[in-house]
Each structure stands twice: as structure tokens, then as C-alpha cells.
N, C-alpha and C positions, 0 to 999 in steps of 0.2 A: 381616299387616302392622303393621310399628311405628309409633306415631303419631309419634314424634321424627325419624324418617327425612327427612333433608333431600336434595332431588335437586341433584346436583351438576352445574356446568356443563360445558362440553367445555373442555379445556385448550386446544384449537386453536381461535383465533377467525380467523374470516376477514371481510374488509371487506364492508360492505353492498352486495348486489347483485353479489358476485361470490362464485363455490364456489372450493374451493382449488384446484380443476383447471384453472379457466379464468385464475388469476391469472399473470401473466408480467412479467418484468422489461423495461423499455424496452433494445431492443439497444444501447445506448451505457451503459447502466448496468449490463446483463450484463456487457459487454465490460470496463468498469472493475473490476468485482467480481472477473471473472476475474485481470486483472492484479495486483490487489491479493492475491489468493492465491498467484499465482506467486512474487512479491518476497519473501514469507514461506515459502513453503513448498519450495519448489525451490533445489538446493544452490546452482547458479549461474545465476539468473534472466537473461533477456536484456532486461527492462524496467529503465529507470532510476527508481530507487525516489523520486529528488530530483521528477523530472519528474512521475511519478504523483502526488505529492502537493501538486504547486502546481495549485492551482483555478483559476489566472489563462490557464494555458494552453489551448488548443484539445485537445478530447477526441483528436484523431487522434496528436495530439504527446505526450499524457500516457501513452497506452498502447502506443507505438512500441515493436515488437520488434525489437531488433537482429539482425543474422545470427548472432552469436557473443556468448557473454557477454565476450569479450575486448574487442569494440567496445564495448559498455557501459562496461566499467570505464575504457578510453580516455576515452569521453564523459565520466563522471564525474571523472576526474582535470582534463581540459581547462575543462569548461564550469563544473563546480561548485566543486572543491577549491582551483584556483587563485585564484579570487575571496575566499576566506577570509583574513581578516587576522589575524595573531598577537594572541592573548589574546581575539579575537572568538568571542563564544558563538553556536552553531547551533541551531536547532530542526529535529527530523525532522517534517516537516506528516504525514507517514502515521501515525506512531507517537505524536505530540503529545508528545515528549519534549525537553526542553532538554539539550545536551551544552554544556559549558563551554570547549571548545577544539576546535582542528582535529582534533588526535591521537583526543580523545572521539569524536568524529564518523566519521573513518575507522575506529576500531573497531567502533562502533556498524553501519556499513555493511557491514563483512565479517562481524559476527558475526550480526547479524540479517538483512542483505539479501543476504549471499552476494556484495557488491561488494568486491574486491580493489583497493588502492590501496597500492602499496608505492613513495611517494614520500617525499621529505625534506620533515619539518614546517617 
């Protein structure tokens, strides 16, 4: 045995009193994480990324899944895009990114979150 050999600790750390197999997320947290994955990974997700990022909304509203992505797009235009004033900067609470104007927000919504909003600026 080599005298300078140092025992390495495991890279996987588990909370005290819980083994790795016993650890589970709260059902609300699990649903929230699944919703977040969908608004980034799916080409046309059915969850509104703006509502999902709004921590002031009840969980049921944040993770609401529309019947079709077109319904989600309509909501984005009616409930979120309509209230943005000309020259107003917007923050995507989900991505923690600031966008300088409405057009950049629309572009971000489409390119990152798959939300189509073909309305006049």
C-alpha cells in the first residue's frame, strides 16, 4: 500500500438521514420541474412560460397545460403581450434575462420557449 494514497469521498452526496433511493421531490415541485423542462425542450409546449415564471401565481395556474399550443399562444398575446408598452423593458422570470423591448420579448418567446406571437408591435 502506498503511504500517500488519499481516500476520495464519493462525488454523490446525499442529505443526512436519506439514502439516494429514498429522496423524492414534493409532488408540486416535481410538476413544476416537469413544466420547466417542457417549456425549454418541446418545440411547441402547451404551458405558458410567463405564468410558469410568475412565483406569485398559485401552482395550479403556473403549471396549467393548454389543450393545444395555439391556445397558449392566444393567451400569451391577450394576457401578456397586450400590456407591454412601447419602449418598456421586460424580464423573462424563467430565464432571468432582461429584454429591452416588446419585439425582443416576442423573439425570445419564440426562439427559447416555442411561443408564436405574430402580432404588430
